C-alpha positions as a Markdown table, in Angstrom:
| # | Residue | x | y | z |
|---|---|---|---|---|
| 1 | Met | -0.2 | 25.1 | -6.5 |
| 2 | Ala | 2.1 | 26.1 | -9.4 |
| 3 | Asn | 1.2 | 23.4 | -11.4 |
| 4 | Gly | 1.2 | 24.8 | -15.0 |
| 5 | His | -2.4 | 25.0 | -15.3 |
| 6 | Asn | -5.4 | 28.0 | -15.3 |
| 7 | Pro | -5.2 | 28.7 | -11.5 |
| 8 | Asn | -9.2 | 29.3 | -12.0 |
| 9 | Ala | -10.2 | 26.0 | -13.7 |
| 10 | Cys | -7.9 | 23.9 | -11.0 |
| 11 | Pro | -10.6 | 22.7 | -8.3 |
| 12 | Glu | -7.7 | 23.9 | -5.4 |
| 13 | His | -9.3 | 27.4 | -6.2 |
| 14 | Asn | -12.7 | 26.6 | -7.3 |
| 15 | Pro | -13.3 | 23.4 | -5.2 |
| 16 | Gly | -17.4 | 23.3 | -5.5 |
| 17 | Arg | -17.0 | 23.1 | -9.7 |
| 18 | Ala | -18.6 | 20.0 | -10.8 |
| 19 | Thr | -18.9 | 18.9 | -14.3 |
| 20 | Gly | -20.2 | 15.6 | -16.2 |
| 21 | Val | -17.8 | 12.5 | -16.1 |
| 22 | Val | -16.2 | 10.9 | -19.3 |
| 23 | His | -16.6 | 7.2 | -19.0 |
| 24 | Ser | -13.6 | 4.5 | -20.3 |
| 25 | Pro | -14.2 | 1.4 | -21.9 |
| 26 | Ser | -12.0 | 0.0 | -20.1 |
| 27 | Leu | -9.8 | 0.0 | -17.2 |
| 28 | Ala | -6.1 | 0.4 | -16.9 |
| 29 | Ile | -3.2 | -1.1 | -15.0 |
| 30 | Ser | -0.6 | 1.2 | -13.6 |
| 31 | Pro | 3.2 | -1.0 | -13.7 |
| 32 | Asn | 4.5 | 1.5 | -11.7 |
| 33 | Leu | 2.6 | 0.6 | -8.8 |
| 34 | Asp | 3.5 | -2.7 | -9.8 |
| 35 | Phe | 6.8 | -2.6 | -9.3 |
| 36 | Leu | 6.9 | -0.3 | -6.0 |
| 37 | Arg | 4.7 | -3.2 | -4.5 |
| 38 | Ala | 7.2 | -5.9 | -5.8 |
| 39 | Val | 10.6 | -3.8 | -4.2 |
| 40 | Ala | 8.6 | -3.6 | -1.2 |
| 41 | Val | 7.6 | -6.9 | -0.7 |
| 42 | Leu | 11.1 | -7.8 | -1.9 |
| 43 | Leu | 13.2 | -5.8 | 0.5 |
| 44 | Val | 11.3 | -7.5 | 3.5 |
| 45 | Tyr | 11.9 | -11.0 | 2.0 |
| 46 | Phe | 15.9 | -10.3 | 1.3 |
| 47 | Phe | 16.2 | -8.6 | 4.4 |
| 48 | His | 14.8 | -11.5 | 6.5 |
| 49 | Leu | 16.9 | -13.7 | 4.2 |
| 50 | Phe | 20.1 | -12.6 | 4.9 |
| 51 | Ile | 19.3 | -12.6 | 9.0 |
| 52 | Thr | 18.3 | -16.9 | 8.4 |
| 53 | Thr | 21.8 | -17.5 | 6.2 |
| 54 | Ser | 23.5 | -15.6 | 9.4 |
| 55 | Asn | 24.0 | -12.6 | 6.8 |
| 56 | Lys | 23.1 | -9.5 | 9.3 |
| 57 | Pro | 22.2 | -6.7 | 6.7 |
| 58 | Pro | 21.1 | -2.8 | 8.0 |
| 59 | Asp | 17.7 | -2.6 | 9.9 |
| 60 | Asp | 17.1 | 0.0 | 7.1 |
| 61 | Leu | 16.4 | -2.5 | 4.5 |
| 62 | Gly | 13.4 | -4.3 | 5.4 |
| 63 | Gln | 11.7 | -0.8 | 7.0 |
| 64 | Phe | 12.1 | 0.6 | 4.3 |
| 65 | Gly | 10.3 | -1.7 | 2.4 |
| 66 | Val | 7.1 | -0.9 | 4.7 |
| 67 | Leu | 7.9 | 2.0 | 4.3 |
| 68 | Leu | 7.1 | 1.7 | 0.1 |
| 69 | Phe | 4.1 | -0.4 | 1.2 |
| 70 | Phe | 2.8 | 2.4 | 3.4 |
| 71 | Val | 3.1 | 4.8 | 0.9 |
| 72 | His | 1.4 | 2.4 | -2.0 |
| 73 | Thr | -1.1 | 1.5 | 0.0 |
| 74 | Ser | -2.3 | 4.9 | 1.0 |
| 75 | Leu | -2.5 | 5.8 | -2.5 |
| 76 | Val | -3.9 | 2.5 | -4.1 |
| 77 | Leu | -6.8 | 3.2 | -1.2 |
| 78 | Met | -7.7 | 6.5 | -2.6 |
| 79 | Phe | -8.2 | 5.3 | -5.7 |
| 80 | Ser | -10.5 | 2.8 | -4.4 |
| 81 | Leu | -12.8 | 5.6 | -2.8 |
| 82 | Glu | -12.7 | 7.2 | -5.7 |
| 83 | Arg | -14.1 | 4.6 | -7.5 |
| 84 | Ile | -16.6 | 3.4 | -4.2 |
| 85 | Glu | -18.3 | 7.3 | -4.1 |
| 86 | Arg | -18.9 | 7.6 | -8.3 |
| 87 | Lys | -20.8 | 4.1 | -8.3 |
| 88 | Gly | -23.3 | 5.7 | -5.4 |
| 89 | Gln | -22.1 | 3.2 | -2.5 |
| 90 | Pro | -21.9 | 4.6 | 0.6 |
| 91 | Leu | -18.5 | 5.9 | 1.2 |
| 92 | Phe | -17.6 | 4.6 | 4.8 |
| 93 | Ser | -19.0 | 1.7 | 5.4 |
| 94 | Thr | -18.6 | 0.4 | 1.3 |
| 95 | Phe | -14.5 | 1.1 | 2.0 |
| 96 | Tyr | -14.5 | -0.3 | 5.9 |
| 97 | Leu | -16.1 | -3.5 | 4.3 |
| 98 | Arg | -14.3 | -3.9 | 1.2 |
| 99 | Arg | -11.1 | -4.1 | 3.5 |
| 100 | Leu | -12.4 | -5.6 | 6.5 |
| 101 | Phe | -12.6 | -9.0 | 4.2 |
| 102 | Arg | -8.9 | -7.9 | 1.9 |
| 103 | Ile | -6.8 | -8.0 | 5.1 |
| 104 | Tyr | -8.0 | -9.8 | 8.0 |
| 105 | Pro | -9.2 | -13.3 | 6.6 |
| 106 | Leu | -5.4 | -14.0 | 5.5 |
| 107 | Ser | -4.0 | -12.4 | 8.7 |
| 108 | Ile | -6.6 | -14.7 | 11.0 |
| 109 | Val | -5.6 | -18.1 | 8.6 |
| 110 | Cys | -1.9 | -17.0 | 9.0 |
| 111 | Val | -2.1 | -16.6 | 12.9 |
| 112 | Ser | -4.0 | -18.9 | 13.5 |
| 113 | Leu | -2.0 | -22.3 | 11.7 |
| 114 | Ile | 1.2 | -20.3 | 13.5 |
| 115 | Ile | -0.3 | -20.8 | 17.1 |
| 116 | Leu | -2.2 | -24.8 | 16.3 |
| 117 | Phe | 1.3 | -26.0 | 14.8 |
| 118 | Gln | 3.3 | -24.0 | 17.1 |
| 119 | Leu | 5.4 | -22.1 | 14.7 |
| 120 | Pro | 8.4 | -19.9 | 15.3 |
| 121 | Arg | 7.6 | -16.4 | 15.5 |
| 122 | Ala | 10.5 | -15.9 | 13.3 |
| 123 | Pro | 13.3 | -18.6 | 11.9 |
| 124 | Trp | 16.2 | -17.5 | 14.7 |
| 125 | Trp | 13.3 | -16.4 | 17.2 |
| 126 | Pro | 12.0 | -19.8 | 18.9 |
| 127 | Trp | 8.0 | -20.5 | 19.1 |
| 128 | Ala | 6.5 | -19.3 | 22.7 |
| 129 | Gln | 3.6 | -20.0 | 24.3 |
| 130 | Pro | 0.9 | -16.6 | 24.0 |
| 131 | Asp | -1.7 | -16.1 | 26.6 |
| 132 | Val | -5.2 | -15.7 | 25.4 |
| 133 | Ser | -5.3 | -11.7 | 25.2 |
| 134 | Thr | -1.8 | -12.3 | 23.3 |
| 135 | Ile | -4.0 | -14.6 | 20.7 |
| 136 | Leu | -6.9 | -12.0 | 20.1 |
| 137 | Ala | -4.5 | -8.8 | 19.9 |
| 138 | Asn | -3.0 | -10.6 | 17.1 |
| 139 | Leu | -5.6 | -12.4 | 15.7 |
| 140 | Leu | -8.1 | -8.5 | 15.5 |
| 141 | Leu | -4.4 | -6.8 | 14.7 |
| 142 | Tyr | -4.4 | -4.5 | 17.3 |
| 143 | Thr | -1.1 | -5.9 | 19.7 |
| 144 | Glu | 1.1 | -2.5 | 18.8 |
| 145 | Phe | -1.1 | -0.6 | 20.8 |
| 146 | Thr | -1.7 | -2.9 | 23.6 |
| 147 | Tyr | 2.2 | -3.8 | 24.2 |
| 148 | Lys | 1.1 | -7.5 | 22.7 |
| 149 | Pro | 4.4 | -9.4 | 21.5 |
| 150 | Val | 3.3 | -10.5 | 17.9 |
| 151 | Val | 3.0 | -14.5 | 17.0 |
| 152 | Thr | 5.3 | -13.9 | 13.7 |
| 153 | Ser | 7.4 | -10.8 | 13.8 |
| 154 | Val | 6.6 | -9.2 | 9.9 |
| 155 | Leu | 2.6 | -8.5 | 11.9 |
| 156 | Trp | 4.0 | -5.0 | 13.5 |
| 157 | Ser | 2.8 | -3.3 | 10.8 |
| 158 | Leu | -0.5 | -4.7 | 9.8 |
| 159 | Pro | -2.2 | -2.8 | 12.8 |
| 160 | Tyr | -1.1 | 0.5 | 11.9 |
| 161 | Glu | -2.2 | 0.0 | 8.7 |
| 162 | Val | -5.9 | -1.3 | 10.3 |
| 163 | Ala | -5.5 | 1.8 | 12.4 |
| 164 | Met | -4.9 | 4.0 | 9.3 |
| 165 | Tyr | -8.0 | 2.5 | 7.1 |
| 166 | Ala | -10.5 | 4.7 | 10.1 |
| 167 | Val | -8.5 | 8.1 | 9.1 |
| 168 | Leu | -7.5 | 7.8 | 5.1 |
| 169 | Pro | -11.7 | 8.6 | 4.2 |
| 170 | Phe | -11.6 | 12.0 | 6.1 |
| 171 | Cys | -8.1 | 12.6 | 4.1 |
| 172 | Tyr | -10.0 | 11.6 | 0.9 |
| 173 | Leu | -12.9 | 14.4 | 1.9 |
| 174 | Ala | -9.9 | 16.8 | 3.2 |
| 175 | Gly | -8.4 | 16.3 | -0.5 |
| 176 | Lys | -11.2 | 16.6 | -2.0 |
| 177 | Ala | -12.3 | 19.7 | -0.1 |
| 178 | Tyr | -9.0 | 21.7 | 0.8 |
| 179 | Gly | -7.0 | 20.0 | -2.7 |
| 180 | Met | -3.5 | 19.7 | -2.3 |
| 181 | Arg | -2.6 | 22.6 | -0.2 |
| 182 | Gly | -4.8 | 21.0 | 2.4 |
| 183 | Ile | -3.2 | 17.6 | 2.3 |
| 184 | Leu | -0.1 | 19.1 | 2.6 |
| 185 | Ala | -1.0 | 21.0 | 6.1 |
| 186 | Leu | -2.1 | 17.3 | 7.3 |
| 187 | Trp | 1.2 | 16.3 | 6.4 |
| 188 | Gly | 2.1 | 18.8 | 8.4 |
| 189 | Leu | 0.6 | 18.2 | 11.2 |
| 190 | Ala | 1.3 | 14.5 | 11.0 |
| 191 | Val | 4.7 | 15.3 | 11.3 |
| 192 | Val | 4.0 | 17.3 | 14.6 |
| 193 | Gly | 2.0 | 14.6 | 15.9 |
| 194 | Gly | 4.9 | 12.8 | 15.1 |
| 195 | Ile | 7.5 | 14.6 | 17.2 |
| 196 | Ile | 5.2 | 15.1 | 20.1 |
| 197 | Gln | 4.2 | 11.5 | 20.7 |
| 198 | Pro | 7.3 | 10.1 | 22.5 |
| 199 | His | 6.4 | 12.3 | 24.4 |
| 200 | Ile | 2.6 | 11.5 | 25.2 |
| 201 | Ser | 2.5 | 8.0 | 25.2 |
| 202 | Gly | 4.4 | 4.8 | 23.5 |
| 203 | Arg | 0.4 | 3.1 | 22.5 |
| 204 | Leu | 0.2 | 5.8 | 20.1 |
| 205 | Ala | 3.1 | 5.1 | 17.9 |
| 206 | Leu | 0.8 | 5.6 | 14.8 |
| 207 | Ala | 2.1 | 8.3 | 14.6 |
| 208 | Gln | 5.5 | 7.7 | 13.4 |
| 209 | Phe | 4.1 | 6.8 | 10.7 |
| 210 | Ala | 0.9 | 8.5 | 10.0 |
| 211 | Pro | 3.2 | 11.2 | 7.5 |
| 212 | Cys | 4.3 | 8.1 | 5.5 |
| 213 | Phe | 0.9 | 7.1 | 4.7 |
| 214 | Ile | -0.2 | 11.0 | 4.0 |
| 215 | Ala | 2.9 | 10.8 | 1.5 |
| 216 | Gly | 0.3 | 8.5 | -1.0 |
| 217 | Val | -2.5 | 10.8 | -0.3 |
| 218 | Ala | -0.4 | 13.7 | -1.5 |
| 219 | Cys | 0.8 | 11.7 | -4.5 |
| 220 | Tyr | -2.9 | 10.9 | -5.7 |
| 221 | Phe | -4.0 | 14.4 | -5.2 |
| 222 | Leu | -1.0 | 15.6 | -7.2 |
| 223 | Gly | -2.9 | 13.8 | -9.9 |
| 224 | Tyr | -0.9 | 10.4 | -9.8 |
| 225 | Gly | -2.2 | 8.9 | -13.5 |
| 226 | Val | -3.8 | 12.0 | -15.0 |
| 227 | Arg | -0.7 | 14.5 | -15.1 |
| 228 | Arg | 1.4 | 14.5 | -18.1 |
| 229 | Arg | 4.4 | 12.3 | -17.2 |
| 230 | Pro | 7.4 | 13.8 | -18.6 |
| 231 | Leu | 10.5 | 12.3 | -16.6 |
| 232 | Pro | 11.4 | 8.6 | -17.9 |
| 233 | Phe | 10.9 | 5.1 | -16.3 |
| 234 | Trp | 14.3 | 4.3 | -15.4 |
| 235 | Gly | 14.4 | 8.2 | -13.3 |
| 236 | Trp | 11.7 | 6.5 | -10.8 |
| 237 | Pro | 14.4 | 3.4 | -9.4 |
| 238 | Leu | 16.7 | 6.1 | -9.0 |
| 239 | Ile | 14.2 | 8.4 | -6.9 |
| 240 | Leu | 13.3 | 5.1 | -4.8 |
| 241 | Leu | 18.0 | 4.5 | -4.4 |
| 242 | Ala | 17.4 | 7.7 | -3.2 |
| 243 | Ala | 14.8 | 8.0 | -0.6 |
| 244 | Ala | 17.1 | 4.6 | 0.8 |
| 245 | Gly | 20.0 | 6.5 | 1.1 |
| 246 | Met | 18.4 | 9.2 | 3.1 |
| 247 | Gln | 16.6 | 6.9 | 5.0 |
| 248 | Ala | 20.7 | 5.2 | 5.5 |
| 249 | Leu | 21.8 | 8.9 | 6.3 |
| 250 | Gly | 18.9 | 9.9 | 8.7 |
| 251 | Thr | 20.1 | 6.9 | 10.5 |
| 252 | Tyr | 23.3 | 7.6 | 10.9 |
| 253 | Tyr | 23.0 | 11.1 | 12.2 |
| 254 | Glu | 20.5 | 9.6 | 14.5 |
| 255 | His | 17.3 | 11.7 | 12.9 |
| 256 | Glu | 15.4 | 8.3 | 11.5 |
| 257 | Gln | 12.3 | 9.6 | 12.4 |
| 258 | Val | 12.6 | 12.8 | 10.3 |
| 259 | Ser | 14.1 | 11.0 | 7.5 |
| 260 | Arg | 11.5 | 8.8 | 6.9 |
| 261 | Trp | 9.0 | 11.5 | 6.8 |
| 262 | Val | 10.7 | 13.2 | 4.4 |
| 263 | Leu | 11.6 | 10.4 | 1.9 |
| 264 | Cys | 7.7 | 8.9 | 1.8 |
| 265 | Leu | 7.2 | 12.5 | 0.7 |
| 266 | Met | 9.5 | 12.7 | -1.5 |
| 267 | Ile | 8.5 | 9.8 | -3.2 |
| 268 | Gly | 4.8 | 10.4 | -3.1 |
| 269 | Leu | 5.3 | 14.2 | -4.9 |
| 270 | Thr | 7.7 | 12.6 | -7.6 |
| 271 | Ala | 5.6 | 9.6 | -8.1 |
| 272 | Pro | 2.7 | 11.4 | -10.8 |
| 273 | Phe | 5.6 | 12.6 | -13.6 |
| 274 | Phe | 7.6 | 9.2 | -14.2 |
| 275 | Ala | 6.5 | 7.5 | -17.3 |
| 276 | Glu | 5.1 | 3.6 | -16.8 |
| 277 | Leu | 7.5 | 0.4 | -16.6 |
| 278 | Asn | 7.2 | -0.8 | -20.1 |
| 279 | Gln | 9.3 | -3.6 | -20.2 |
| 280 | Pro | 6.8 | -6.9 | -20.5 |
| 281 | Met | 8.3 | -9.1 | -19.1 |
| 282 | Leu | 9.5 | -6.7 | -16.2 |
| 283 | Asn | 5.9 | -5.8 | -15.9 |
| 284 | Lys | 4.6 | -9.5 | -15.6 |
| 285 | Gly | 6.9 | -10.5 | -13.1 |
| 286 | Thr | 5.9 | -7.4 | -11.2 |
| 287 | Glu | 2.7 | -7.6 | -11.6 |
| 288 | Leu | 2.2 | -11.3 | -10.3 |
| 289 | Ile | 4.6 | -10.6 | -7.0 |
| 290 | Ala | 2.4 | -7.3 | -5.9 |
| 291 | Arg | -0.7 | -9.9 | -6.6 |
| 292 | Tyr | 0.6 | -12.6 | -4.4 |
| 293 | Ser | 2.2 | -9.9 | -2.2 |
| 294 | Phe | 0.3 | -10.2 | 1.5 |
| 295 | Gly | 1.0 | -13.4 | 1.0 |
| 296 | Ile | 4.5 | -13.7 | 0.0 |
| 297 | Tyr | 4.2 | -10.8 | 3.4 |
| 298 | Leu | 3.1 | -13.3 | 5.4 |
| 299 | Thr | 4.0 | -16.5 | 4.6 |
| 300 | His | 7.8 | -15.8 | 4.0 |
| 301 | Leu | 9.2 | -16.2 | 7.7 |
| 302 | His | 7.6 | -19.7 | 7.5 |
| 303 | Ala | 9.0 | -20.5 | 4.2 |
| 304 | Gln | 12.7 | -19.4 | 5.5 |
| 305 | Trp | 12.4 | -21.2 | 8.7 |
| 306 | Gly | 11.1 | -24.7 | 7.1 |
| 307 | Ala | 13.9 | -24.9 | 4.1 |
| 308 | Leu | 17.2 | -23.3 | 5.9 |
| 309 | Val | 16.2 | -24.4 | 9.8 |
| 310 | Val | 14.3 | -27.9 | 9.5 |
| 311 | Leu | 16.6 | -28.3 | 6.6 |
| 312 | Lys | 19.5 | -27.5 | 7.7 |
| 313 | Asp | 21.5 | -30.8 | 7.4 |
| 314 | Gln | 20.7 | -31.2 | 4.0 |
| 315 | Pro | 22.4 | -30.2 | 0.8 |
| 316 | Ala | 22.2 | -26.8 | -0.3 |
| 317 | Ala | 20.8 | -27.5 | -3.2 |
| 318 | Val | 17.9 | -29.5 | -1.4 |
| 319 | Arg | 17.2 | -26.4 | 1.2 |
| 320 | Tyr | 17.0 | -23.7 | -1.7 |
| 321 | Ser | 15.0 | -26.2 | -3.7 |
| 322 | Val | 12.7 | -26.0 | -1.1 |
| 323 | Leu | 12.9 | -22.4 | 0.2 |
| 324 | Ile | 11.8 | -21.6 | -3.5 |
| 325 | Ala | 9.0 | -23.8 | -3.8 |
| 326 | Leu | 7.5 | -22.1 | -0.6 |
| 327 | Ser | 8.2 | -19.1 | -1.2 |
| 328 | Ile | 6.2 | -19.5 | -4.5 |
| 329 | Gly | 3.9 | -22.3 | -3.5 |
| 330 | Leu | 2.5 | -20.5 | 0.1 |
| 331 | Pro | 1.7 | -17.3 | -1.0 |
| 332 | Val | 0.0 | -18.3 | -4.6 |
| 333 | Ala | -2.1 | -21.6 | -2.7 |
| 334 | Leu | -3.2 | -19.2 | 0.0 |
| 335 | Tyr | -4.3 | -16.1 | -1.9 |
| 336 | His | -6.9 | -18.4 | -4.6 |
| 337 | Leu | -7.6 | -20.7 | -1.4 |
| 338 | Val | -8.6 | -17.9 | 1.4 |
| 339 | Glu | -7.8 | -13.9 | -0.1 |
| 340 | Ala | -9.1 | -13.9 | -3.2 |
| 341 | Pro | -12.6 | -15.4 | -2.4 |
| 342 | Met | -13.1 | -13.5 | 0.3 |
| 343 | Ile | -11.6 | -10.4 | -1.8 |
| 344 | Arg | -14.8 | -11.3 | -3.9 |
| 345 | Leu | -17.5 | -11.9 | -0.8 |
| 346 | Gly | -16.2 | -8.4 | 1.0 |
| 347 | Ala | -16.9 | -6.7 | -3.1 |
| 348 | Arg | -20.4 | -8.6 | -3.1 |
| 349 | Leu | -21.1 | -7.8 | 0.6 |
| 350 | Ala | -20.1 | -4.3 | -0.5 |
| 351 | Ala | -22.2 | -3.4 | -3.7 |
| 352 | Ser | -24.8 | -4.6 | -1.9 |
| 353 | Leu | -25.5 | -2.0 | 0.0 |
| 354 | Ser | -27.9 | 0.7 | -0.2 |
| 355 | Thr | -26.6 | 3.5 | -2.8 |
| 356 | Thr | -26.8 | 6.8 | -1.8 |
| 357 | Ser | -28.9 | 9.0 | -4.0 |
| 358 | Ala | -28.0 | 12.2 | -3.8 |
| 359 | Pro | -25.5 | 13.1 | -6.7 |
| 360 | Val | -21.8 | 13.5 | -6.7 |
| 361 | Leu | -19.8 | 16.7 | -7.2 |
| 362 | Arg | -17.0 | 16.0 | -9.5 |
| 363 | Pro | -14.2 | 18.0 | -10.3 |
| 364 | Ala | -13.3 | 18.3 | -14.8 |
| 365 | Ser | -12.4 | 15.4 | -15.8 |
| 366 | Ser | -9.7 | 14.2 | -18.6 |
| 367 | Thr | -10.3 | 11.2 | -20.8 |
| 368 | Arg | -7.8 | 8.6 | -18.6 |
| 369 | Pro | -8.4 | 5.6 | -17.5 |
| 370 | Leu | -8.3 | 4.9 | -13.3 |
| 371 | Pro | -5.0 | 3.6 | -12.9 |
| 372 | Val | -5.5 | 0.2 | -11.1 |
| 373 | Pro | -2.8 | -2.2 | -9.4 |
| 374 | Ala | -2.8 | -5.6 | -10.1 |
| 375 | Glu | -4.4 | -7.0 | -7.7 |
| 376 | Ala | -7.4 | -4.9 | -7.5 |
| 377 | Ala | -8.1 | -5.2 | -11.3 |
| 378 | Gln | -9.3 | -8.2 | -11.7 |
| 379 | Tyr | -12.6 | -7.5 | -8.8 |
| 380 | Asp | -13.6 | -5.0 | -10.7 |
| 381 | Lys | -13.2 | -5.4 | -14.3 |
| 382 | Ala | -16.6 | -3.0 | -15.0 |
| 383 | Pro | -16.5 | 0.7 | -17.3 |
| 384 | Gln | -14.9 | 2.7 | -15.4 |
| 385 | Pro | -15.0 | 6.8 | -15.9 |
| 386 | Thr | -12.2 | 9.5 | -15.6 |
| 387 | Arg | -11.7 | 11.9 | -13.7 |
| 388 | Ser | -9.1 | 14.7 | -12.5 |
| 389 | Arg | -9.4 | 15.4 | -9.0 |
| 390 | Ala | -9.8 | 18.2 | -6.6 |
| 391 | Gly | -6.5 | 20.0 | -6.6 |
| 392 | Gln | -5.4 | 18.6 | -10.1 |
| 393 | Ala | -6.9 | 20.3 | -12.9 |
| 394 | Ser | -7.6 | 18.7 | -16.6 |
| 395 | Pro | -4.3 | 17.8 | -18.3 |
| 396 | Ser | -3.3 | 20.7 | -21.1 |
| 397 | Arg | -2.7 | 17.5 | -23.6 |
| 398 | Pro | -3.9 | 14.4 | -23.4 |
| 399 | Thr | -1.2 | 11.8 | -21.6 |
| 400 | Lys | 0.0 | 8.1 | -22.4 |
| 401 | Ala | -2.6 | 5.7 | -21.3 |
| 402 | Ala | -1.4 | 2.7 | -19.0 |
| 403 | Pro | -1.4 | -0.9 | -20.6 |
| 404 | Ala | -5.1 | -1.6 | -20.9 |
| 405 | Ser | -5.7 | -4.6 | -18.6 |
| 406 | Ala | -6.2 | -7.9 | -20.2 |
| 407 | Arg | -8.4 | -10.1 | -17.7 |
């Protein structure tokens, strides 16, 4: 990979090289990751709000938000795998256990409440009584693989995300072994799989989104958080706008699959080069939205239904006041009552797993703290070592660190 570094020093050319680890006294957050996640969930929120208010937006709007989620998720989970490995914990069991407690508790609570109170699938989609197999598929998040209907429209993406959890540790190990070239080759294979999948089985529709997830893996191994960032932040939103335009063109010319694979890769390959967002108010706003984003994603349809459908005969001021209250109150309450406690429980259970005794080989380290998204920072406050990665040599000069977490 041509990156301006000495090829002999690059772990991609010398994957077996191992050196010591430099410890940093604090974690750092990545405002750009919070920005990406906030944009993703807001796109989905307003896409559904437009439909609820009878203003049909382009279908691309909501799907683009989900694609951003996929890229963001796989990138963030590469950092999670790195931290697990560096602590000497079992890589696979620790990762899977923490992900189980991250996604399932809140999803199960929301699905259970929808079924218990017979809430509609969406504001425009009335309740339909599910059978036992459909309820189980929704609770365990395998609806897309058994052709079972979801009880809430946003749930369609979670089975794909859960399925990718099984694959991401292998992507991480592949990237360590073969560097950026290996990840790009993996992305190419995923594209081939996406092309041939419709001719094999509809149950394998995960293949349509695998290149989107691998784009986030590519972002990690390209050096997100450790390489020099020569471009100003404002170029990052422009890249996202260009990606959205690419999807719109792909849909117009009936090449939707290819366009979403390419736009996700474009986002992953450019993200490491943009300076972090440094506007305190905007930073704080995106951090809060990112923290509560999973709850926003799961509850916003019923917040919109309760405010704009159930109260449709009330004055607009009442309806939209209730909408704001529910859109904020539901995810915040569920985060503190369900999501955060279960994340902490998962972390404690994972920490209790037996640690590995063999030393872990690491590439040459830089003196950069790890970028950690806001949603994860508060659960992992111990001092973290810093590093370069396989496929990414140490920067030739120090780079500007992201703001240290105050929590």
